[in-house]
FILO-167928 format. One record per residue: residue number from 1; x, y, z negated of N, C-alpha, C in turn. Coordinates in nm, 4 decimals. Layout:
residues N
{NUM,{X,Y,Z},{X,Y,Z},{X,Y,Z}}
...
//
This chain:
residues 155
{1,{-1.0833,2.2112,2.3810},{-1.0460,2.3265,2.4573},{-0.9977,2.4367,2.3608}}
{2,{-0.8847,2.4918,2.3916},{-0.8285,2.5998,2.3085},{-0.8834,2.7317,2.3528}}
{3,{-0.9149,2.8138,2.2594},{-0.9621,2.9480,2.2904},{-0.8409,3.0398,2.3216}}
{4,{-0.8506,3.1161,2.4289},{-0.7393,3.2045,2.4595},{-0.7357,3.3269,2.3688}}
{5,{-0.6252,3.3511,2.3094},{-0.6093,3.4635,2.2159},{-0.5737,3.5860,2.2923}}
{6,{-0.6386,3.6990,2.2534},{-0.6069,3.8334,2.3186},{-0.4599,3.8700,2.2802}}
{7,{-0.3850,3.9076,2.3795},{-0.2459,3.9481,2.3573},{-0.2454,4.0897,2.3003}}
{8,{-0.1494,4.1157,2.2176},{-0.1278,4.2504,2.1635},{-0.0096,4.3150,2.2300}}
{9,{-0.0281,4.4406,2.2664},{0.0804,4.5181,2.3312},{0.1121,4.6313,2.2388}}
{10,{0.2387,4.6483,2.2077},{0.2825,4.7609,2.1295},{0.3740,4.8536,2.2130}}
{11,{0.3602,4.9807,2.1971},{0.4491,5.0679,2.2679},{0.4572,5.2011,2.1934}}
{12,{0.5597,5.2775,2.2321},{0.5791,5.4076,2.1680},{0.5782,5.5155,2.2768}}
{13,{0.5256,5.6275,2.2428},{0.5089,5.7381,2.3371},{0.5713,5.8621,2.2770}}
{14,{0.6525,5.9325,2.3539},{0.7036,6.0643,2.3123},{0.6307,6.1655,2.3944}}
{15,{0.5427,6.2425,2.3258},{0.4624,6.3441,2.3996},{0.5528,6.4471,2.4660}}
{16,{0.5062,6.4902,2.5818},{0.5881,6.5868,2.6611},{0.6098,6.7134,2.5824}}
{17,{0.7359,6.7573,2.5699},{0.7701,6.8794,2.5048},{0.7871,6.8715,2.3536}}
{18,{0.7600,6.7592,2.2966},{0.7671,6.7461,2.1506},{0.8855,6.6550,2.1208}}
{19,{1.0006,6.7111,2.1011},{1.1207,6.6325,2.0765},{1.1138,6.5783,1.9334}}
{20,{1.1491,6.4564,1.9190},{1.1567,6.3943,1.7875},{1.0235,6.3341,1.7432}}
{21,{0.9167,6.3612,1.8146},{0.7846,6.3081,1.7802},{0.7622,6.1820,1.8572}}
{22,{0.7319,6.0703,1.7846},{0.7032,5.9460,1.8456},{0.5699,5.8924,1.7970}}
{23,{0.4826,5.8593,1.8906},{0.3536,5.8019,1.8559},{0.3568,5.6591,1.8876}}
{24,{0.3228,5.5745,1.7942},{0.3199,5.4278,1.8177},{0.1780,5.3793,1.8090}}
{25,{0.1500,5.2821,1.8951},{0.0137,5.2228,1.8903},{0.0221,5.0807,1.9387}}
{26,{-0.0837,5.0069,1.9106},{-0.0988,4.8712,1.9548},{-0.2298,4.8553,2.0281}}
{27,{-0.2269,4.7943,2.1417},{-0.3487,4.7745,2.2229},{-0.3652,4.6208,2.2457}}
{28,{-0.4890,4.5766,2.2481},{-0.5096,4.4393,2.2942},{-0.5299,4.4447,2.4439}}
{29,{-0.5185,4.3277,2.5095},{-0.5199,4.3198,2.6550},{-0.6496,4.3758,2.7145}}
{30,{-0.7609,4.3444,2.6503},{-0.8884,4.3898,2.7066},{-0.9016,4.5435,2.7015}}
{31,{-0.8443,4.6102,2.5972},{-0.8456,4.7570,2.5904},{-0.7563,4.8162,2.6990}}
{32,{-0.6386,4.7515,2.7192},{-0.5470,4.7994,2.8234},{-0.6134,4.7868,2.9653}}
{33,{-0.6807,4.6747,2.9887},{-0.7476,4.6555,3.1139},{-0.8548,4.7626,3.1310}}
{34,{-0.9303,4.7938,3.0273},{-1.0318,4.8985,3.0353},{-0.9712,5.0314,3.0702}}
{35,{-0.8574,5.0643,3.0062},{-0.7935,5.1924,3.0345},{-0.7413,5.1958,3.1782}}
{36,{-0.6868,5.0911,3.2259},{-0.6354,5.0846,3.3613},{-0.7486,5.0959,3.4645}}
{37,{-0.8603,5.0277,3.4335},{-0.9764,5.0339,3.5212},{-1.0284,5.1780,3.5309}}
{38,{-1.0377,5.2437,3.4175},{-1.0842,5.3816,3.4138},{-0.9911,5.4729,3.4928}}
{39,{-0.8605,5.4519,3.4762},{-0.7627,5.5307,3.5430},{-0.7742,5.5056,3.6967}}
{40,{-0.7998,5.3844,3.7393},{-0.8228,5.3550,3.8798},{-0.9452,5.4240,3.9322}}
{41,{-1.0481,5.4260,3.8557},{-1.1719,5.4966,3.8954},{-1.1499,5.6449,3.9120}}
{42,{-1.0691,5.7057,3.8217},{-1.0372,5.8455,3.8329},{-0.9591,5.8725,3.9601}}
{43,{-0.8577,5.7879,3.9868},{-0.7786,5.8042,4.1107},{-0.8637,5.7858,4.2326}}
{44,{-0.9507,5.6904,4.2279},{-1.0364,5.6654,4.3488},{-1.1234,5.7814,4.3790}}
{45,{-1.1765,5.8407,4.2761},{-1.2652,5.9602,4.3013},{-1.3932,5.9152,4.3658}}
{46,{-1.4396,5.9920,4.4593},{-1.5711,5.9679,4.5203},{-1.5672,5.8638,4.6366}}
{47,{-1.4541,5.7943,4.6527},{-1.4413,5.7074,4.7655},{-1.5306,5.5822,4.7416}}
{48,{-1.6065,5.5487,4.8447},{-1.6952,5.4304,4.8377},{-1.6124,5.3028,4.8410}}
{49,{-1.6553,5.2016,4.7681},{-1.5765,5.0754,4.7593},{-1.5505,5.0141,4.8979}}
{50,{-1.6444,5.0279,4.9891},{-1.6240,4.9737,5.1235},{-1.5145,5.0422,5.2011}}
{51,{-1.4865,5.1635,5.1619},{-1.3829,5.2432,5.2348},{-1.2417,5.2153,5.1831}}
{52,{-1.2302,5.1316,5.0771},{-1.0977,5.1068,5.0201},{-1.0050,5.0412,5.1235}}
{53,{-1.0632,4.9668,5.2183},{-0.9772,4.8954,5.3106},{-0.8919,4.9939,5.3915}}
{54,{-0.9384,5.1164,5.4115},{-0.8556,5.2161,5.4850},{-0.7353,5.2588,5.4042}}
{55,{-0.7427,5.2393,5.2717},{-0.6296,5.2690,5.1889},{-0.5442,5.1485,5.1614}}
{56,{-0.6094,5.0369,5.1378},{-0.5376,4.9146,5.0946},{-0.4630,4.8504,5.2082}}
{57,{-0.5210,4.8365,5.3277},{-0.4501,4.7643,5.4359},{-0.3182,4.8347,5.4710}}
{58,{-0.3144,4.9706,5.4791},{-0.1801,5.0296,5.5094},{-0.0796,5.0001,5.3941}}
{59,{-0.1253,5.0022,5.2720},{-0.0372,4.9700,5.1607},{0.0152,4.8250,5.1722}}
{60,{-0.0726,4.7294,5.2049},{-0.0302,4.5916,5.2197},{0.0713,4.5804,5.3372}}
{61,{0.0436,4.6584,5.4470},{0.1313,4.6553,5.5614},{0.2721,4.7032,5.5260}}
{62,{0.2794,4.8142,5.4541},{0.4064,4.8714,5.4128},{0.4773,4.7834,5.3112}}
{63,{0.3998,4.7144,5.2233},{0.4590,4.6213,5.1304},{0.5232,4.5041,5.2082}}
{64,{0.4556,4.4533,5.3072},{0.5110,4.3416,5.3886},{0.6370,4.3848,5.4587}}
{65,{0.6366,4.5015,5.5214},{0.7509,4.5528,5.5897},{0.8711,4.5660,5.4899}}
{66,{0.8412,4.6100,5.3748},{0.9470,4.6226,5.2661},{1.0006,4.4830,5.2320}}
{67,{0.9115,4.3886,5.2140},{0.9554,4.2539,5.1749},{1.0431,4.1884,5.2855}}
{68,{1.0000,4.2029,5.4091},{1.0777,4.1479,5.5239},{1.2133,4.2127,5.5296}}
{69,{1.2166,4.3445,5.5169},{1.3474,4.4164,5.5161},{1.4369,4.3622,5.4065}}
{70,{1.3814,4.3396,5.2878},{1.4595,4.2895,5.1778},{1.5168,4.1538,5.2030}}
{71,{1.4293,4.0657,5.2624},{1.4730,3.9294,5.2959},{1.5845,3.9315,5.3986}}
{72,{1.5698,4.0218,5.4991},{1.6771,4.0287,5.6018},{1.8062,4.0841,5.5443}}
{73,{1.7965,4.1748,5.4539},{1.9183,4.2286,5.3897},{1.9882,4.1192,5.3101}}
{74,{1.9032,4.0334,5.2450},{1.9651,3.9224,5.1660},{2.0413,3.8250,5.2587}}
{75,{1.9885,3.7996,5.3776},{2.0512,3.7106,5.4709},{2.1891,3.7690,5.5161}}
{76,{2.1903,3.8912,5.5520},{2.3179,3.9561,5.5955},{2.4162,3.9588,5.4770}}
{77,{2.3663,3.9883,5.3581},{2.4535,3.9905,5.2422},{2.5194,3.8555,5.2164}}
{78,{2.4390,3.7520,5.2287},{2.4858,3.6158,5.2076},{2.5929,3.5801,5.3109}}
{79,{2.5690,3.6143,5.4381},{2.6648,3.5824,5.5440},{2.7942,3.6663,5.5235}}
{80,{2.7781,3.7918,5.4812},{2.8984,3.8754,5.4597},{2.9833,3.8141,5.3483}}
{81,{2.9150,3.7685,5.2404},{2.9852,3.7042,5.1287},{3.0641,3.5812,5.1786}}
{82,{2.9956,3.5020,5.2584},{3.0629,3.3773,5.3126},{3.1855,3.4170,5.3946}}
{83,{3.1695,3.5038,5.4874},{3.2852,3.5394,5.5742},{3.3958,3.6122,5.4984}}
{84,{3.3628,3.6843,5.3997},{3.4665,3.7465,5.3115},{3.5419,3.6439,5.2373}}
{85,{3.4801,3.5321,5.2003},{3.5476,3.4277,5.1312},{3.6533,3.3601,5.2200}}
{86,{3.6262,3.3437,5.3508},{3.7119,3.2707,5.4391},{3.7960,3.3575,5.5287}}
{87,{3.7905,3.4877,5.5111},{3.8647,3.5748,5.6003},{4.0136,3.5592,5.5845}}
{88,{4.0817,3.5863,5.6918},{4.2286,3.5863,5.6962},{4.2761,3.7250,5.7368}}
{89,{4.4074,3.7352,5.7517},{4.4572,3.8665,5.7977},{4.4081,3.9008,5.9350}}
{90,{4.3809,3.7978,6.0181},{4.3284,3.8206,6.1524},{4.1809,3.8580,6.1565}}
{91,{4.1050,3.8137,6.0574},{3.9595,3.8329,6.0636},{3.9062,3.9393,5.9646}}
{92,{3.9900,3.9967,5.8821},{3.9423,4.0851,5.7802},{3.8636,4.2020,5.8355}}
{93,{3.9072,4.2591,5.9461},{3.8388,4.3713,6.0063},{3.7082,4.3292,6.0778}}
{94,{3.7015,4.2061,6.1199},{3.5923,4.1564,6.2053},{3.4731,4.1076,6.1219}}
{95,{3.4837,4.0957,5.9919},{3.3755,4.0383,5.9150},{3.2421,4.1042,5.9439}}
{96,{3.2408,4.2377,5.9385},{3.1132,4.3096,5.9652},{3.0589,4.2791,6.1026}}
{97,{3.1517,4.2792,6.2005},{3.1098,4.2527,6.3404},{3.0515,4.1112,6.3549}}
{98,{3.1239,4.0129,6.2970},{3.0760,3.8756,6.2995},{2.9381,3.8611,6.2377}}
{99,{2.9197,3.9165,6.1200},{2.7921,3.9022,6.0542},{2.6838,3.9750,6.1326}}
{100,{2.7083,4.0917,6.1873},{2.6110,4.1648,6.2665},{2.5759,4.0820,6.3919}}
{101,{2.6738,4.0287,6.4587},{2.6465,3.9461,6.5798},{2.5623,3.8231,6.5457}}
{102,{2.5966,3.7528,6.4392},{2.5196,3.6325,6.3995},{2.3777,3.6793,6.3623}}
{103,{2.3619,3.7834,6.2876},{2.2329,3.8328,6.2437},{2.1475,3.8697,6.3663}}
{104,{2.2053,3.9417,6.4606},{2.1343,3.9825,6.5798},{2.0873,3.8633,6.6663}}
{105,{2.1803,3.7715,6.6899},{2.1493,3.6559,6.7716},{2.0435,3.5660,6.7103}}
{106,{2.0582,3.5432,6.5783},{1.9660,3.4557,6.5131},{1.8287,3.5163,6.5138}}
{107,{1.8133,3.6505,6.4988},{1.6847,3.7098,6.5011},{1.6171,3.6946,6.6423}}
{108,{1.6983,3.6901,6.7460},{1.6457,3.6744,6.8785},{1.5993,3.5299,6.9028}}
{109,{1.6798,3.4296,6.8612},{1.6428,3.2931,6.8997},{1.5518,3.2238,6.8015}}
{110,{1.5404,3.2752,6.6792},{1.4529,3.2024,6.5859},{1.3109,3.2340,6.6055}}
{111,{1.2233,3.1572,6.5476},{1.0771,3.1736,6.5580},{1.0199,3.1186,6.4284}}
{112,{0.8970,3.1566,6.3962},{0.8397,3.1094,6.2689},{0.8370,2.9585,6.2638}}
{113,{0.8937,2.8997,6.1551},{0.9000,2.7541,6.1386},{1.0113,2.6876,6.2102}}
{114,{1.1095,2.7623,6.2610},{1.2158,2.7053,6.3409},{1.2908,2.5963,6.2679}}
{115,{1.2988,2.6065,6.1345},{1.3765,2.5120,6.0586},{1.3164,2.3711,6.0630}}
{116,{1.1870,2.3602,6.0924},{1.1230,2.2357,6.0930},{1.1122,2.1702,6.2360}}
{117,{1.1727,2.2334,6.3346},{1.1670,2.1800,6.4690},{1.3051,2.1484,6.5184}}
{118,{1.3142,2.0458,6.6066},{1.4439,2.0101,6.6633},{1.4886,2.1207,6.7615}}
{119,{1.3980,2.1769,6.8390},{1.4304,2.2841,6.9326},{1.4821,2.4094,6.8569}}
{120,{1.4168,2.4481,6.7507},{1.4623,2.5625,6.6731},{1.5973,2.5432,6.6162}}
{121,{1.6185,2.4205,6.5586},{1.7437,2.3843,6.4973},{1.8572,2.3937,6.6035}}
{122,{1.8292,2.3380,6.7202},{1.9273,2.3381,6.8299},{1.9591,2.4797,6.8742}}
{123,{1.8563,2.5626,6.8947},{1.8773,2.7000,6.9446},{1.9619,2.7840,6.8425}}
{124,{1.9309,2.7719,6.7165},{2.0085,2.8504,6.6190},{2.1477,2.7991,6.6111}}
{125,{2.1677,2.6668,6.6130},{2.3041,2.6116,6.6061},{2.3886,2.6574,6.7286}}
{126,{2.3279,2.6553,6.8455},{2.4001,2.7003,6.9695},{2.4378,2.8457,6.9583}}
{127,{2.3440,2.9285,6.9074},{2.3713,3.0695,6.8948},{2.4843,3.0948,6.7957}}
{128,{2.4832,3.0200,6.6864},{2.5921,3.0327,6.5869},{2.7212,2.9903,6.6431}}
{129,{2.7233,2.8757,6.7193},{2.8496,2.8289,6.7805},{2.9063,2.9297,6.8795}}
{130,{2.8224,2.9918,6.9585},{2.8652,3.0879,7.0554},{2.9323,3.2115,6.9901}}
{131,{2.8638,3.2503,6.8789},{2.9156,3.3649,6.8070},{3.0513,3.3334,6.7428}}
{132,{3.0631,3.2149,6.6837},{3.1934,3.1768,6.6245},{3.2984,3.1624,6.7318}}
{133,{3.2613,3.1125,6.8472},{3.3575,3.0952,6.9577},{3.4066,3.2311,6.9993}}
{134,{3.3195,3.3303,7.0070},{3.3589,3.4660,7.0500},{3.4706,3.5196,6.9569}}
{135,{3.4683,3.4816,6.8341},{3.5700,3.5262,6.7382},{3.6746,3.4185,6.7061}}
{136,{3.6781,3.3159,6.7947},{3.7745,3.2085,6.7834},{3.7731,3.1368,6.6423}}
{137,{3.6486,3.1243,6.5898},{3.6294,3.0566,6.4650},{3.5483,2.9248,6.4819}}
{138,{3.5363,2.8875,6.6103},{3.4519,2.7693,6.6384},{3.5070,2.6392,6.5934}}
{139,{3.6321,2.6301,6.5620},{3.6936,2.5041,6.5162},{3.6796,2.4816,6.3680}}
{140,{3.6284,2.5792,6.2977},{3.6114,2.5699,6.1526},{3.4749,2.5069,6.1217}}
{141,{3.4726,2.3705,6.1128},{3.3467,2.3011,6.0904},{3.2815,2.3375,5.9585}}
{142,{3.3623,2.3484,5.8543},{3.3103,2.3843,5.7259},{3.2429,2.5234,5.7288}}
{143,{3.3064,2.6183,5.7959},{3.2545,2.7506,5.8061},{3.1220,2.7469,5.8823}}
{144,{3.1169,2.6678,5.9873},{2.9955,2.6552,6.0708},{2.8806,2.5975,5.9796}}
{145,{2.9147,2.4902,5.9076},{2.8124,2.4276,5.8227},{2.7605,2.5214,5.7164}}
{146,{2.8492,2.5904,5.6536},{2.8030,2.6845,5.5477},{2.7221,2.7989,5.6047}}
{147,{2.7656,2.8548,5.7185},{2.6984,2.9627,5.7797},{2.5560,2.9201,5.8222}}
{148,{2.5516,2.7986,5.8796},{2.4199,2.7433,5.9221},{2.3283,2.7296,5.8046}}
{149,{2.3751,2.6797,5.6921},{2.2939,2.6646,5.5719},{2.2455,2.7982,5.5210}}
{150,{2.3304,2.8992,5.5235},{2.2843,3.0339,5.4864},{2.1754,3.0821,5.5784}}
{151,{2.1927,3.0611,5.7101},{2.0938,3.1051,5.8085},{1.9623,3.0277,5.7819}}
{152,{1.9682,2.9001,5.7578},{1.8462,2.8245,5.7259},{1.7751,2.8747,5.6029}}
{153,{1.8510,2.9150,5.5071},{1.7954,2.9588,5.3825},{1.7393,3.0965,5.3922}}
{154,{1.8104,3.1924,5.4568},{1.7697,3.3306,5.4538},{1.6943,3.3765,5.5815}}
{155,{1.6918,3.2999,5.6839},{1.6258,3.3447,5.8036},{1.5027,3.2573,5.8338}}
//
């Protein structure tokens, strides 16, 4: 069994208001952990450990909302990129509308784990076909296939 070696961290600090002054130091991981733990205790103040849930749960909730929003933004960005690649003079203005329509419809018909079910697969494909038909892009099989793959990946 190999013994785990303590990592060394080096950093430089420029004290506030002291231009040109640089302080350098090296910390091992256990010292850094001790400093962070002490800082957390100072921030916590007199709050009892059992009461942390009233602080932590809202933070976890907001973190989850942020993650979901970021995932959804990635899906729209991927679809926008796809439709920008295949746009023509007739569709250049409609790219944003097409992507918004697909995004909105997919959010309505999808459900958790839809990619692993036949019903979910069918519902999303039908919604995508209806949207492409609305913009007279329904005959572009390659476009449909690529858009569906993006939807599967990002939604």
